[in-house]
N, CA, C and O atoms as a GROMACS GRO file, in nm:
protein
  596
    1MET      N    1   0.121  -0.137  -0.042
    1MET     CA    2   0.013   0.037   0.019
    1MET      C    3   0.101   0.124  -0.045
    1MET      O    4   0.221   0.113  -0.066
    2HIS      N    5   0.016   0.220  -0.076
    2HIS     CA    6   0.141   0.343  -0.060
    2HIS      C    7   0.077   0.493   0.054
    2HIS      O    8  -0.036   0.518   0.097
    3ASP      N    9   0.150   0.532   0.063
    3ASP     CA   10   0.109   0.677   0.093
    3ASP      C   11   0.048   0.745   0.100
    3ASP      O   12   0.059   0.810  -0.004
    4ALA      N   13  -0.027   0.789   0.162
    4ALA     CA   14  -0.157   0.887   0.083
    4ALA      C   15  -0.027   1.047   0.055
    4ALA      O   16   0.068   1.074   0.128
    5LEU      N   17  -0.057   1.103  -0.034
    5LEU     CA   18   0.008   1.209  -0.052
    5LEU      C   19  -0.093   1.319  -0.052
    5LEU      O   20  -0.189   1.333  -0.128
    6PRO      N   21  -0.054   1.395   0.049
    6PRO     CA   22  -0.116   1.487   0.191
    6PRO      C   23  -0.213   1.606   0.051
    6PRO      O   24  -0.141   1.704   0.035
    7LEU      N   25  -0.295   1.613  -0.008
    7LEU     CA   26  -0.375   1.671  -0.068
    7LEU      C   27  -0.257   1.853  -0.035
    7LEU      O   28  -0.234   1.931  -0.128
    8ALA      N   29  -0.211   1.874   0.096
    8ALA     CA   30  -0.142   1.989   0.101
    8ALA      C   31  -0.026   2.016   0.021
    8ALA      O   32   0.025   2.125  -0.007
    9VAL      N   33   0.016   1.880  -0.017
    9VAL     CA   34   0.165   1.907  -0.103
    9VAL      C   35   0.157   1.937  -0.274
    9VAL      O   36   0.246   1.952  -0.358
   10THR      N   37  -0.004   1.940  -0.282
   10THR     CA   38  -0.045   1.930  -0.432
   10THR      C   39  -0.001   2.059  -0.429
   10THR      O   40   0.110   2.103  -0.460
   11HIS      N   41  -0.162   2.154  -0.362
   11HIS     CA   42  -0.171   2.312  -0.306
   11HIS      C   43   0.022   2.404  -0.290
   11HIS      O   44   0.044   2.506  -0.353
   12GLU      N   45   0.099   2.357  -0.223
   12GLU     CA   46   0.197   2.332  -0.305
   12GLU      C   47   0.324   2.378  -0.402
   12GLU      O   48   0.413   2.462  -0.408
   13VAL      N   49   0.276   2.278  -0.465
   13VAL     CA   50   0.317   2.205  -0.565
   13VAL      C   51   0.232   2.334  -0.694
   13VAL      O   52   0.275   2.390  -0.795
   14ARG      N   53   0.145   2.335  -0.648
   14ARG     CA   54   0.068   2.442  -0.717
   14ARG      C   55   0.085   2.582  -0.727
   14ARG      O   56   0.092   2.648  -0.831
   15ASP      N   57   0.093   2.633  -0.578
   15ASP     CA   58   0.156   2.736  -0.593
   15ASP      C   59   0.330   2.805  -0.552
   15ASP      O   60   0.372   2.920  -0.544
   16ARG      N   61   0.392   2.679  -0.535
   16ARG     CA   62   0.533   2.748  -0.601
   16ARG      C   63   0.632   2.720  -0.737
   16ARG      O   64   0.729   2.780  -0.782
   17CYS      N   65   0.542   2.579  -0.787
   17CYS     CA   66   0.680   2.513  -0.876
   17CYS      C   67   0.613   2.606  -0.984
   17CYS      O   68   0.502   2.625  -1.034
   18LEU      N   69   0.790   2.671  -0.997
   18LEU     CA   70   0.789   2.769  -1.133
   18LEU      C   71   0.797   2.742  -1.238
   18LEU      O   72   0.786   2.822  -1.332
   19CYS      N   73   0.821   2.608  -1.247
   19CYS     CA   74   0.808   2.542  -1.365
   19CYS      C   75   0.660   2.539  -1.459
   19CYS      O   76   0.622   2.575  -1.571
   20LEU      N   77   0.603   2.472  -1.336
   20LEU     CA   78   0.446   2.519  -1.416
   20LEU      C   79   0.421   2.642  -1.390
   20LEU      O   80   0.298   2.633  -1.384
   21HIS      N   81   0.451   2.789  -1.361
   21HIS     CA   82   0.399   2.885  -1.352
   21HIS      C   83   0.466   2.998  -1.533
   21HIS      O   84   0.421   3.090  -1.600
   22LEU      N   85   0.617   2.892  -1.533
   22LEU     CA   86   0.648   2.937  -1.707
   22LEU      C   87   0.624   2.913  -1.800
   22LEU      O   88   0.636   2.980  -1.903
   23GLN      N   89   0.548   2.716  -1.771
   23GLN     CA   90   0.469   2.708  -1.891
   23GLN      C   91   0.387   2.720  -1.913
   23GLN      O   92   0.373   2.732  -2.035
   24ARG      N   93   0.293   2.726  -1.853
   24ARG     CA   94   0.130   2.810  -1.798
   24ARG      C   95   0.140   2.939  -1.920
   24ARG      O   96   0.089   2.951  -2.031
   25ALA      N   97   0.267   3.058  -1.805
   25ALA     CA   98   0.272   3.148  -1.930
   25ALA      C   99   0.316   3.098  -2.083
   25ALA      O  100   0.250   3.127  -2.183
   26ALA      N  101   0.446   3.015  -2.084
   26ALA     CA  102   0.469   3.068  -2.254
   26ALA      C  103   0.406   2.982  -2.235
   26ALA      O  104   0.462   2.934  -2.136
   27ARG      N  105   0.306   2.907  -2.261
   27ARG     CA  106   0.176   2.885  -2.407
   27ARG      C  107   0.084   2.918  -2.388
   27ARG      O  108   0.002   2.854  -2.455
   28ALA      N  109   0.019   3.029  -2.298
   28ALA     CA  110  -0.036   3.156  -2.294
   28ALA      C  111   0.030   3.270  -2.403
   28ALA      O  112  -0.033   3.339  -2.483
   29VAL      N  113   0.100   3.267  -2.392
   29VAL     CA  114   0.176   3.383  -2.410
   29VAL      C  115   0.216   3.331  -2.593
   29VAL      O  116   0.203   3.418  -2.679
   30ALA      N  117   0.251   3.225  -2.623
   30ALA     CA  118   0.255   3.132  -2.712
   30ALA      C  119   0.125   3.154  -2.807
   30ALA      O  120   0.122   3.184  -2.926
   31ARG      N  121   0.028   3.130  -2.722
   31ARG     CA  122  -0.061   3.137  -2.829
   31ARG      C  123  -0.128   3.314  -2.927
   31ARG      O  124  -0.148   3.356  -3.041
   32ARG      N  125  -0.137   3.351  -2.805
   32ARG     CA  126  -0.181   3.487  -2.880
   32ARG      C  127  -0.138   3.483  -2.925
   32ARG      O  128  -0.182   3.396  -3.000
   33PHE      N  129  -0.005   3.533  -2.978
   33PHE     CA  130   0.168   3.578  -3.044
   33PHE      C  131   0.079   3.472  -3.234
   33PHE      O  132   0.041   3.517  -3.343
   34ASP      N  133   0.087   3.330  -3.175
   34ASP     CA  134   0.067   3.239  -3.279
   34ASP      C  135  -0.099   3.240  -3.359
   34ASP      O  136  -0.115   3.171  -3.460
   35GLU      N  137  -0.215   3.325  -3.303
   35GLU     CA  138  -0.335   3.347  -3.337
   35GLU      C  139  -0.297   3.562  -3.425
   35GLU      O  140  -0.323   3.617  -3.532
   36ALA      N  141  -0.247   3.590  -3.331
   36ALA     CA  142  -0.145   3.700  -3.383
   36ALA      C  143  -0.104   3.700  -3.562
   36ALA      O  144  -0.161   3.753  -3.658
   37LEU      N  145   0.018   3.616  -3.550
   37LEU     CA  146   0.104   3.601  -3.632
   37LEU      C  147   0.038   3.520  -3.756
   37LEU      O  148   0.077   3.555  -3.867
   38ARG      N  149  -0.083   3.388  -3.745
   38ARG     CA  150  -0.178   3.345  -3.867
   38ARG      C  151  -0.191   3.431  -3.966
   38ARG      O  152  -0.194   3.406  -4.087
   39PRO      N  153  -0.200   3.530  -3.915
   39PRO     CA  154  -0.253   3.586  -4.090
   39PRO      C  155  -0.157   3.635  -4.207
   39PRO      O  156  -0.175   3.668  -4.324
   40HIS      N  157  -0.025   3.623  -4.105
   40HIS     CA  158   0.120   3.573  -4.180
   40HIS      C  159   0.129   3.483  -4.218
   40HIS      O  160   0.206   3.486  -4.314
   41GLY      N  161   0.074   3.342  -4.189
   41GLY     CA  162   0.162   3.257  -4.223
   41GLY      C  163   0.217   3.175  -4.091
   41GLY      O  164   0.170   3.065  -4.064
   42LEU      N  165   0.317   3.234  -4.014
   42LEU     CA  166   0.392   3.226  -3.918
   42LEU      C  167   0.302   3.187  -3.798
   42LEU      O  168   0.193   3.241  -3.780
   43THR      N  169   0.368   3.060  -3.689
   43THR     CA  170   0.386   3.071  -3.541
   43THR      C  171   0.443   3.182  -3.441
   43THR      O  172   0.522   3.252  -3.503
   44ASN      N  173   0.439   3.195  -3.397
   44ASN     CA  174   0.505   3.302  -3.283
   44ASN      C  175   0.673   3.188  -3.285
   44ASN      O  176   0.755   3.261  -3.229
   45GLY      N  177   0.738   3.070  -3.319
   45GLY     CA  178   0.812   2.998  -3.314
   45GLY      C  179   0.888   3.018  -3.433
   45GLY      O  180   0.997   3.073  -3.419
   46GLN      N  181   0.853   2.984  -3.548
   46GLN     CA  182   0.823   3.058  -3.702
   46GLN      C  183   0.973   3.165  -3.700
   46GLN      O  184   1.090   3.157  -3.738
   47PHE      N  185   0.901   3.244  -3.645
   47PHE     CA  186   0.924   3.425  -3.634
   47PHE      C  187   0.997   3.430  -3.568
   47PHE      O  188   1.071   3.498  -3.639
   48SER      N  189   1.074   3.410  -3.446
   48SER     CA  190   1.203   3.413  -3.385
   48SER      C  191   1.184   3.341  -3.403
   48SER      O  192   1.071   3.317  -3.360
   49LEU      N  193   1.244   3.227  -3.474
   49LEU     CA  194   1.314   3.176  -3.568
   49LEU      C  195   1.432   3.218  -3.705
   49LEU      O  196   1.549   3.200  -3.736
   50LEU      N  197   1.263   3.310  -3.775
   50LEU     CA  198   1.325   3.407  -3.907
   50LEU      C  199   1.439   3.523  -3.834
   50LEU      O  200   1.554   3.552  -3.864
   51MET      N  201   1.346   3.572  -3.724
   51MET     CA  202   1.375   3.643  -3.676
   51MET      C  203   1.525   3.652  -3.682
   51MET      O  204   1.599   3.725  -3.748
   52ALA      N  205   1.547   3.559  -3.596
   52ALA     CA  206   1.735   3.500  -3.550
   52ALA      C  207   1.807   3.517  -3.694
   52ALA      O  208   1.930   3.504  -3.693
   53LEU      N  209   1.752   3.540  -3.805
   53LEU     CA  210   1.884   3.488  -3.946
   53LEU      C  211   1.885   3.621  -3.952
   53LEU      O  212   1.997   3.664  -3.925
   54ASN      N  213   1.799   3.712  -3.979
   54ASN     CA  214   1.832   3.889  -3.976
   54ASN      C  215   1.938   3.944  -3.920
   54ASN      O  216   1.905   3.952  -3.802
   55ARG      N  217   2.049   3.988  -3.930
   55ARG     CA  218   2.176   3.932  -3.935
   55ARG      C  219   2.287   3.962  -4.015
   55ARG      O  220   2.334   3.855  -4.054
   56PRO      N  221   2.357   4.062  -4.061
   56PRO     CA  222   2.445   4.030  -4.176
   56PRO      C  223   2.523   3.903  -4.240
   56PRO      O  224   2.526   3.871  -4.359
   57ALA      N  225   2.604   3.821  -4.097
   57ALA     CA  226   2.600   3.722  -4.131
   57ALA      C  227   2.528   3.613  -4.100
   57ALA      O  228   2.473   3.601  -3.990
   58ALA      N  229   2.523   3.503  -4.216
   58ALA     CA  230   2.459   3.443  -4.164
   58ALA      C  231   2.486   3.343  -4.065
   58ALA      O  232   2.602   3.328  -4.028
   59PRO      N  233   2.377   3.261  -4.009
   59PRO     CA  234   2.445   3.193  -3.868
   59PRO      C  235   2.439   3.092  -3.933
   59PRO      O  236   2.379   3.073  -4.039
   60ARG      N  237   2.558   2.960  -3.812
   60ARG     CA  238   2.528   2.812  -3.861
   60ARG      C  239   2.431   2.806  -3.766
   60ARG      O  240   2.402   2.899  -3.691
   61ILE      N  241   2.371   2.681  -3.767
   61ILE     CA  242   2.303   2.563  -3.703
   61ILE      C  243   2.238   2.640  -3.520
   61ILE      O  244   2.150   2.685  -3.446
   62THR      N  245   2.465   2.570  -3.569
   62THR     CA  246   2.518   2.578  -3.441
   62THR      C  247   2.486   2.701  -3.348
   62THR      O  248   2.484   2.705  -3.224
   63ASP      N  249   2.458   2.811  -3.449
   63ASP     CA  250   2.515   2.909  -3.368
   63ASP      C  251   2.350   2.925  -3.358
   63ASP      O  252   2.334   3.047  -3.362
   64LEU      N  253   2.213   2.860  -3.348
   64LEU     CA  254   2.102   2.885  -3.351
   64LEU      C  255   2.063   2.785  -3.206
   64LEU      O  256   1.963   2.802  -3.136
   65VAL      N  257   2.150   2.700  -3.188
   65VAL     CA  258   2.095   2.594  -3.154
   65VAL      C  259   2.086   2.652  -2.982
   65VAL      O  260   1.993   2.611  -2.914
   66SER      N  261   2.182   2.742  -2.924
   66SER     CA  262   2.151   2.772  -2.827
   66SER      C  263   2.133   2.931  -2.811
   66SER      O  264   2.158   2.986  -2.704
   67PHE      N  265   2.097   2.991  -2.904
   67PHE     CA  266   2.063   3.103  -2.940
   67PHE      C  267   1.880   3.069  -2.855
   67PHE      O  268   1.842   3.108  -2.744
   68LEU      N  269   1.822   3.007  -2.930
   68LEU     CA  270   1.712   2.933  -2.918
   68LEU      C  271   1.641   2.852  -2.799
   68LEU      O  272   1.530   2.823  -2.754
   69ALA      N  273   1.789   2.834  -2.778
   69ALA     CA  274   1.749   2.725  -2.682
   69ALA      C  275   1.682   2.601  -2.720
   69ALA      O  276   1.583   2.542  -2.676
   70MET      N  277   1.773   2.577  -2.823
   70MET     CA  278   1.635   2.416  -2.853
   70MET      C  279   1.771   2.326  -2.917
   70MET      O  280   1.886   2.371  -2.907
   71ASP      N  281   1.743   2.202  -2.980
   71ASP     CA  282   1.885   2.112  -2.983
   71ASP      C  283   1.783   2.087  -3.138
   71ASP      O  284   1.672   2.084  -3.192
   72ARG      N  285   1.937   2.073  -3.147
   72ARG     CA  286   1.987   2.027  -3.282
   72ARG      C  287   1.872   1.985  -3.380
   72ARG      O  288   1.855   2.039  -3.490
   73THR      N  289   1.778   1.858  -3.317
   73THR     CA  290   1.694   1.784  -3.374
   73THR      C  291   1.669   1.903  -3.404
   73THR      O  292   1.727   1.991  -3.468
   74THR      N  293   1.536   1.890  -3.330
   74THR     CA  294   1.451   2.013  -3.311
   74THR      C  295   1.417   2.130  -3.372
   74THR      O  296   1.304   2.178  -3.364
   75LEU      N  297   1.502   2.175  -3.427
   75LEU     CA  298   1.566   2.311  -3.478
   75LEU      C  299   1.490   2.212  -3.611
   75LEU      O  300   1.382   2.214  -3.669
   76THR      N  301   1.605   2.136  -3.619
   76THR     CA  302   1.664   2.098  -3.824
   76THR      C  303   1.501   2.076  -3.866
   76THR      O  304   1.464   2.130  -3.970
   77ALA      N  305   1.424   2.012  -3.802
   77ALA     CA  306   1.302   2.015  -3.765
   77ALA      C  307   1.207   2.090  -3.807
   77ALA      O  308   1.129   2.066  -3.899
   78ALA      N  309   1.218   2.252  -3.688
   78ALA     CA  310   1.121   2.335  -3.785
   78ALA      C  311   1.197   2.448  -3.908
   78ALA      O  312   1.178   2.555  -3.964
   79LEU      N  313   1.299   2.323  -3.896
   79LEU     CA  314   1.396   2.472  -4.053
   79LEU      C  315   1.340   2.490  -4.182
   79LEU      O  316   1.353   2.573  -4.271
   80LYS      N  317   1.232   2.318  -4.154
   80LYS     CA  318   1.221   2.183  -4.318
   80LYS      C  319   1.166   2.325  -4.373
   80LYS      O  320   1.194   2.409  -4.458
   81PRO      N  321   1.082   2.302  -4.284
   81PRO     CA  322   0.888   2.367  -4.354
   81PRO      C  323   0.882   2.538  -4.349
   81PRO      O  324   0.779   2.602  -4.369
   82LEU      N  325   1.017   2.596  -4.318
   82LEU     CA  326   1.040   2.757  -4.342
   82LEU      C  327   1.102   2.723  -4.485
   82LEU      O  328   1.033   2.756  -4.581
   83GLU      N  329   1.254   2.645  -4.516
   83GLU     CA  330   1.238   2.580  -4.619
   83GLU      C  331   1.147   2.573  -4.783
   83GLU      O  332   1.114   2.641  -4.881
   84ARG      N  333   1.142   2.491  -4.746
   84ARG     CA  334   1.005   2.453  -4.845
   84ARG      C  335   0.972   2.547  -4.849
   84ARG      O  336   1.036   2.600  -4.940
   85ARG      N  337   0.890   2.632  -4.797
   85ARG     CA  338   0.820   2.760  -4.801
   85ARG      C  339   0.881   2.874  -4.849
   85ARG      O  340   0.826   2.980  -4.823
   86GLY      N  341   1.041   2.875  -4.948
   86GLY     CA  342   1.086   2.971  -4.917
   86GLY      C  343   1.154   3.090  -4.836
   86GLY      O  344   1.195   3.191  -4.892
   87LEU      N  345   1.159   3.075  -4.745
   87LEU     CA  346   1.170   3.123  -4.646
   87LEU      C  347   1.303   3.133  -4.576
   87LEU      O  348   1.322   3.212  -4.484
   88LEU      N  349   1.343   3.096  -4.596
   88LEU     CA  350   1.461   3.116  -4.534
   88LEU      C  351   1.532   2.941  -4.633
   88LEU      O  352   1.465   2.845  -4.670
   89THR      N  353   1.707   2.966  -4.649
   89THR     CA  354   1.761   2.881  -4.766
   89THR      C  355   1.914   2.852  -4.674
   89THR      O  356   1.995   2.924  -4.615
   90ILE      N  357   1.896   2.671  -4.710
   90ILE     CA  358   2.068   2.640  -4.607
   90ILE      C  359   2.146   2.559  -4.696
   90ILE      O  360   2.131   2.448  -4.748
   91VAL      N  361   2.244   2.660  -4.699
   91VAL     CA  362   2.344   2.660  -4.776
   91VAL      C  363   2.504   2.581  -4.696
   91VAL      O  364   2.493   2.606  -4.576
   92PRO      N  365   2.569   2.542  -4.708
   92PRO     CA  366   2.737   2.468  -4.678
   92PRO      C  367   2.781   2.616  -4.651
   92PRO      O  368   2.746   2.704  -4.730
   93ASP      N  369   2.896   2.660  -4.486
   93ASP     CA  370   2.989   2.726  -4.509
   93ASP      C  371   3.063   2.700  -4.592
   93ASP      O  372   3.124   2.594  -4.602
   94GLU      N  373   3.068   2.812  -4.676
   94GLU     CA  374   3.210   2.808  -4.722
   94GLU      C  375   3.410   2.797  -4.641
   94GLU      O  376   3.514   2.790  -4.706
   95ALA      N  377   3.398   2.800  -4.503
   95ALA     CA  378   3.429   2.800  -4.441
   95ALA      C  379   3.469   2.671  -4.427
   95ALA      O  380   3.580   2.622  -4.449
   96ASP      N  381   3.409   2.640  -4.405
   96ASP     CA  382   3.356   2.432  -4.330
   96ASP      C  383   3.276   2.436  -4.387
   96ASP      O  384   3.184   2.517  -4.374
   97ARG      N  385   3.291   2.304  -4.510
   97ARG     CA  386   3.190   2.287  -4.552
   97ARG      C  387   3.076   2.120  -4.495
   97ARG      O  388   2.982   2.051  -4.534
   98ARG      N  389   3.164   2.131  -4.394
   98ARG     CA  390   3.036   2.079  -4.253
   98ARG      C  391   2.964   2.138  -4.170
   98ARG      O  392   2.885   2.137  -4.075
   99ASN      N  393   3.025   2.193  -4.248
   99ASN     CA  394   2.907   2.343  -4.104
   99ASN      C  395   2.807   2.376  -4.240
   99ASN      O  396   2.839   2.343  -4.354
  100ARG      N  397   2.669   2.455  -4.202
  100ARG     CA  398   2.547   2.473  -4.255
  100ARG      C  399   2.508   2.612  -4.322
  100ARG      O  400   2.595   2.628  -4.407
  101ARG      N  401   2.435   2.702  -4.326
  101ARG     CA  402   2.412   2.830  -4.239
  101ARG      C  403   2.320   2.844  -4.335
  101ARG      O  404   2.300   2.817  -4.453
  102LEU      N  405   2.257   2.910  -4.214
  102LEU     CA  406   2.101   2.996  -4.328
  102LEU      C  407   2.141   3.088  -4.322
  102LEU      O  408   2.226   3.154  -4.261
  103VAL      N  409   2.029   3.097  -4.440
  103VAL     CA  410   2.023   3.283  -4.541
  103VAL      C  411   1.899   3.247  -4.493
  103VAL      O  412   1.872   3.129  -4.468
  104LEU      N  413   1.784   3.380  -4.471
  104LEU     CA  414   1.675   3.480  -4.465
  104LEU      C  415   1.715   3.481  -4.612
  104LEU      O  416   1.830   3.503  -4.650
  105THR      N  417   1.603   3.454  -4.697
  105THR     CA  418   1.556   3.496  -4.807
  105THR      C  419   1.496   3.649  -4.806
  105THR      O  420   1.461   3.717  -4.709
  106ASP      N  421   1.497   3.671  -4.908
  106ASP     CA  422   1.423   3.851  -4.991
  106ASP      C  423   1.243   3.804  -4.933
  106ASP      O  424   1.208   3.884  -4.847
  107LEU      N  425   1.111   3.674  -4.972
  107LEU     CA  426   1.062   3.554  -4.898
  107LEU      C  427   1.064   3.607  -4.751
  107LEU      O  428   0.972   3.673  -4.703
  108GLY      N  429   1.173   3.573  -4.687
  108GLY     CA  430   1.182   3.556  -4.542
  108GLY      C  431   1.154   3.660  -4.492
  108GLY      O  432   1.053   3.651  -4.422
  109ARG      N  433   1.220   3.804  -4.498
  109ARG     CA  434   1.240   3.839  -4.469
  109ARG      C  435   1.084   3.964  -4.537
  109ARG      O  436   1.034   4.046  -4.461
  110ASP      N  437   1.038   3.947  -4.685
  110ASP     CA  438   0.893   4.028  -4.597
  110ASP      C  439   0.814   3.958  -4.549
  110ASP      O  440   0.740   3.992  -4.456
  111ARG      N  441   0.814   3.891  -4.583
  111ARG     CA  442   0.740   3.800  -4.437
  111ARG      C  443   0.748   3.846  -4.319
  111ARG      O  444   0.641   3.860  -4.260
  112LEU      N  445   0.883   3.887  -4.243
  112LEU     CA  446   0.886   3.945  -4.142
  112LEU      C  447   0.861   4.065  -4.121
  112LEU      O  448   0.815   4.117  -4.019
  113ASN      N  449   0.888   4.107  -4.208
  113ASN     CA  450   0.843   4.290  -4.125
  113ASN      C  451   0.648   4.306  -4.182
  113ASN      O  452   0.565   4.360  -4.109
  114ALA      N  453   0.622   4.261  -4.289
  114ALA     CA  454   0.496   4.195  -4.297
  114ALA      C  455   0.404   4.161  -4.130
  114ALA      O  456   0.282   4.169  -4.110
  115ALA      N  457   0.451   4.145  -4.087
  115ALA     CA  458   0.455   4.063  -3.995
  115ALA      C  459   0.536   4.134  -3.812
  115ALA      O  460   0.517   4.097  -3.696
  116LEU      N  461   0.598   4.213  -3.854
  116LEU     CA  462   0.639   4.312  -3.734
  116LEU      C  463   0.548   4.385  -3.666
  116LEU      O  464   0.553   4.388  -3.543
  117PRO      N  465   0.447   4.456  -3.738
  117PRO     CA  466   0.395   4.512  -3.668
  117PRO      C  467   0.258   4.483  -3.577
  117PRO      O  468   0.201   4.553  -3.494
  118VAL      N  469   0.227   4.342  -3.630
  118VAL     CA  470   0.104   4.242  -3.504
  118VAL      C  471   0.273   4.206  -3.425
  118VAL      O  472   0.309   4.283  -3.335
  119TRP      N  473   0.342   4.118  -3.456
  119TRP     CA  474   0.423   4.135  -3.317
  119TRP      C  475   0.391   4.235  -3.258
  119TRP      O  476   0.298   4.194  -3.190
  120ARG      N  477   0.405   4.364  -3.231
  120ARG     CA  478   0.506   4.472  -3.181
  120ARG      C  479   0.330   4.559  -3.118
  120ARG      O  480   0.336   4.664  -3.054
  121ALA      N  481   0.219   4.507  -3.144
  121ALA     CA  482   0.108   4.508  -3.147
  121ALA      C  483   0.109   4.479  -3.035
  121ALA      O  484   0.136   4.545  -2.934
  122THR      N  485   0.054   4.293  -3.061
  122THR     CA  486   0.092   4.204  -2.899
  122THR      C  487   0.146   4.250  -2.824
  122THR      O  488   0.082   4.291  -2.727
  123HIS      N  489   0.299   4.272  -2.827
  123HIS     CA  490   0.401   4.271  -2.808
  123HIS      C  491   0.324   4.386  -2.617
  123HIS      O  492   0.321   4.354  -2.498
  124ASP      N  493   0.278   4.514  -2.696
  124ASP     CA  494   0.241   4.612  -2.678
  124ASP      C  495   0.113   4.555  -2.603
  124ASP      O  496   0.089   4.637  -2.515
  125ALA      N  497   0.030   4.463  -2.598
  125ALA     CA  498  -0.096   4.433  -2.523
  125ALA      C  499   0.009   4.389  -2.378
  125ALA      O  500   0.034   4.406  -2.259
  126LEU      N  501   0.041   4.316  -2.513
  126LEU     CA  502   0.102   4.186  -2.283
  126LEU      C  503   0.214   4.297  -2.246
  126LEU      O  504   0.168   4.343  -2.141
  127ASP      N  505   0.273   4.331  -2.258
  127ASP     CA  506   0.318   4.478  -2.188
  127ASP      C  507   0.200   4.511  -2.139
  127ASP      O  508   0.145   4.424  -2.071
  128ASP      N  509   0.141   4.620  -2.155
  128ASP     CA  510   0.050   4.677  -2.062
  128ASP      C  511  -0.040   4.636  -1.952
  128ASP      O  512  -0.077   4.694  -1.850
  129GLY      N  513  -0.075   4.472  -2.025
  129GLY     CA  514  -0.083   4.389  -1.901
  129GLY      C  515  -0.003   4.345  -1.787
  129GLY      O  516  -0.059   4.281  -1.697
  130LEU      N  517   0.128   4.373  -1.781
  130LEU     CA  518   0.212   4.350  -1.678
  130LEU      C  519   0.269   4.555  -1.644
  130LEU      O  520   0.382   4.600  -1.626
  131ALA      N  521   0.185   4.600  -1.646
  131ALA     CA  522   0.220   4.776  -1.530
  131ALA      C  523   0.250   4.727  -1.413
  131ALA      O  524   0.328   4.801  -1.353
  132GLU      N  525   0.212   4.606  -1.340
  132GLU     CA  526   0.206   4.594  -1.188
  132GLU      C  527   0.360   4.564  -1.205
  132GLU      O  528   0.429   4.642  -1.138
  133VAL      N  529   0.432   4.470  -1.277
  133VAL     CA  530   0.553   4.415  -1.267
  133VAL      C  531   0.615   4.510  -1.386
  133VAL      O  532   0.549   4.566  -1.473
  134PRO      N  533   0.793   4.514  -1.365
  134PRO     CA  534   0.928   4.597  -1.358
  134PRO      C  535   0.902   4.443  -1.480
  134PRO      O  536   0.904   4.320  -1.478
  135ARG      N  537   0.880   4.549  -1.566
  135ARG     CA  538   0.883   4.470  -1.754
  135ARG      C  539   1.068   4.455  -1.795
  135ARG      O  540   1.108   4.387  -1.889
  136ASP      N  541   1.144   4.522  -1.717
  136ASP     CA  542   1.252   4.515  -1.797
  136ASP      C  543   1.311   4.400  -1.661
  136ASP      O  544   1.419   4.353  -1.696
  137GLY      N  545   1.291   4.376  -1.596
  137GLY     CA  546   1.326   4.296  -1.446
  137GLY      C  547   1.262   4.156  -1.415
  137GLY      O  548   1.297   4.075  -1.329
  138LEU      N  549   1.135   4.147  -1.525
  138LEU     CA  550   1.119   4.000  -1.520
  138LEU      C  551   1.179   3.978  -1.596
  138LEU      O  552   1.244   3.877  -1.571
  139ARG      N  553   1.215   4.052  -1.764
  139ARG     CA  554   1.250   3.969  -1.880
  139ARG      C  555   1.416   3.899  -1.857
  139ARG      O  556   1.469   3.800  -1.907
  140LEU      N  557   1.471   4.013  -1.749
  140LEU     CA  558   1.594   4.004  -1.686
  140LEU      C  559   1.601   3.894  -1.594
  140LEU      O  560   1.707   3.831  -1.591
  141ASP      N  561   1.513   3.862  -1.522
  141ASP     CA  562   1.528   3.744  -1.461
  141ASP      C  563   1.526   3.581  -1.567
  141ASP      O  564   1.584   3.473  -1.564
  142LEU      N  565   1.386   3.673  -1.681
  142LEU     CA  566   1.342   3.444  -1.763
  142LEU      C  567   1.478   3.457  -1.834
  142LEU      O  568   1.502   3.353  -1.896
  143ARG      N  569   1.615   3.584  -1.850
  143ARG     CA  570   1.740   3.548  -1.904
  143ARG      C  571   1.809   3.481  -1.863
  143ARG      O  572   1.882   3.402  -1.921
  144ARG      N  573   1.794   3.506  -1.730
  144ARG     CA  574   1.913   3.490  -1.586
  144ARG      C  575   1.868   3.319  -1.574
  144ARG      O  576   1.956   3.234  -1.554
  145LEU      N  577   1.728   3.283  -1.587
  145LEU     CA  578   1.703   3.123  -1.532
  145LEU      C  579   1.694   3.055  -1.681
  145LEU      O  580   1.664   2.937  -1.694
  146SER      N  581   1.720   3.130  -1.780
  146SER     CA  582   1.801   3.023  -1.930
  146SER      C  583   1.871   2.988  -1.969
  146SER      O  584   1.896   2.916  -2.066
  147GLU      N  585   1.933   3.052  -1.874
  147GLU     CA  586   2.091   3.062  -1.869
  147GLU      C  587   2.172   2.993  -1.769
  147GLU      O  588   2.292   3.007  -1.749
  148THR      N  589   2.066   2.898  -1.694
  148THR     CA  590   2.116   2.842  -1.534
  148THR      C  591   2.111   2.716  -1.625
  148THR      O  592   2.021   2.658  -1.686
  149PRO      N  593   2.277   2.695  -1.606
  149PRO     CA  594   2.277   2.513  -1.655
  149PRO      C  595   2.173   2.430  -1.513
  149PRO      O  596   2.153   2.309  -1.514
   0.00000   0.00000   0.00000
């Protein structure tokens, strides 16, 4: 027979569990951005991934793994539909042909430019909802958590 787990423990986890609260908040925020970006044919994850390619030098896949906090397999799977849609291209790295570089295409850049006002408006609405929370402090704390091993 197993010892009963008191309901008070369930309440403790419900009220204290940072992981639970972060996951719930992340899903709620992701749904809002997914809905806002849907008319542009993007999910929030795709928008973030494409935006991460918007830099002077095309990044390597390994550069994005840590930036997006994704494993290589998941990132590669996320790239394929964007590549098929012509929003990015994957090319060999000229310095090391074993590596691949991710290039934002003109179509991808156009899609980001079209979606950016919606992203900003959605972000503004979320920021307004955090009026009582020091937003920069929250972002800094979240960055710290993402960098913690």
